[in-house]
C-alpha positions, 0 to 999 in steps of 0.5 A: 891855680889849683886846690884839692880838699880832703876831710881835714885839709885843703892844699893849694898849688900853682903849677907843680909848686905846692904853696900851702896846706890849710888844715881846717879840721886839725887834731889839736889838743884842747890846751893848744886852742884848736883852730885852722892853720896854714902849714907847711907854707912854701916858696916857689922854690919849694922851701918851707917857711913856717914852723909847726908846734915848736917845743917852746910854744906847742900852740904856734902852728904855721900861720894862724888867725887867733886872739890871746884875750877875748873878754878873758877867754884865750883863743890863742892856746896855752897859758894866759897872762894875768896881771900881777901873776904872770902866765898861768893855766886857766880853764879858758882855752877856746876853739874855732870850728870850721863850718864850710868852704866856698871857692872861686877865681880864675886861673891867675887867682884863687879865692877861698871863703870860709865860715868858722865859729868860735867857742869858749872852753865852756862851750859858749858860741861867742864869735862868728867869723867869715874868713877869705884867703885869696892867692894871687900875684904868682910871679917868677919868684913870689906869690901872695896870700891876702887874708881878710876876716870879719869877726861878729860878736854874738854875745849880748855884751861887748867883746873886749879884745886884748893882749898880754900887754893890755894885761900888764906885760911889757912889749908882748902885745901879740894877738891876731894874724900870726906867723911862726917861722922855722927854727933855722930862721932864728936870728934872721933879719927884720926890715920895716917900713920907714927905715925900721930894722930888727927888734926896734920894730917891736910895738911900732906902727908901720905899713909893712914889715919883712923877715929874711931867713936862711934855710937848713940843708939848702943854700938858700934864703927866703923873704916874707913880706907882711903888708898891713891894710890901710883900713886896719886901725891901730896896728902895731907890730909884734916881731921877734928874731930871737929866741925864735922867728915870729911876726904879728901885725897886732890889732890890740898891742897897747889898747883893747878893742871893743866890739859891740853886740851884733857888730863886727871887727874887720881886718885884712893883711897881705903875706908875700912869700919870696925866693931869696934874700930881699933888701929894703930897695926891693921890698919898697919896689914890690910894695909900690908895684902892688898897691891895695 
């Protein structure tokens, strides 16, 4: 496992295969909520499984950790959903600023620690984040990214994390760890734990959820498996196959989450990137063989 870093990004590879590019100092327009992101993310076969700045949502960039509503501030980017008004443009789009990296690990595992600061559009420092990305379980056709974050409230009053659904929009509870797929994945297959499939997984809790998509140009498919950590509280899935491919284990889908001054919110997820089209049996077997 190797990594290389320049002023703007860190690239992680396993052997000759480049797994992802983590852009920690992006040149992002302020309206799109500047923040670190992973793109491109690739399978071991070299296929790209992330979308970047699509025309329908310019603020969707590969894989990101973000929040749609933090006490009225929008760290997601773009428009904000306001109860009884719909989506509107507000002067509330914040940004996340990279502070530093630490890296460690063995040949089979790479751990990247990062510190970030969340600032509102008005320049107020509300959140200090400690983030950890661990690349592990590189096998013949798969590799895994474990993502952990600790969000500490720096304000003198509670931070209230919400979503468009907590503000009145039905089944739009997206916030948190978010993946946007490539356009060719539109119409892909959604498979959830406990027998769930497709759009019926929207707003449901489940231990894991997978998305199977097909690539343009090459005769191949890829599978992304998202695994929720048992200690995460009240996760409900935001997932779409149409009009675009997206998966988000939302931590504030139906209910807001309050974080008291000086306290922290801790979240942890696993993203498995696999060659080929996996069925439910293979997904269940992988989850069983790779427990938390």
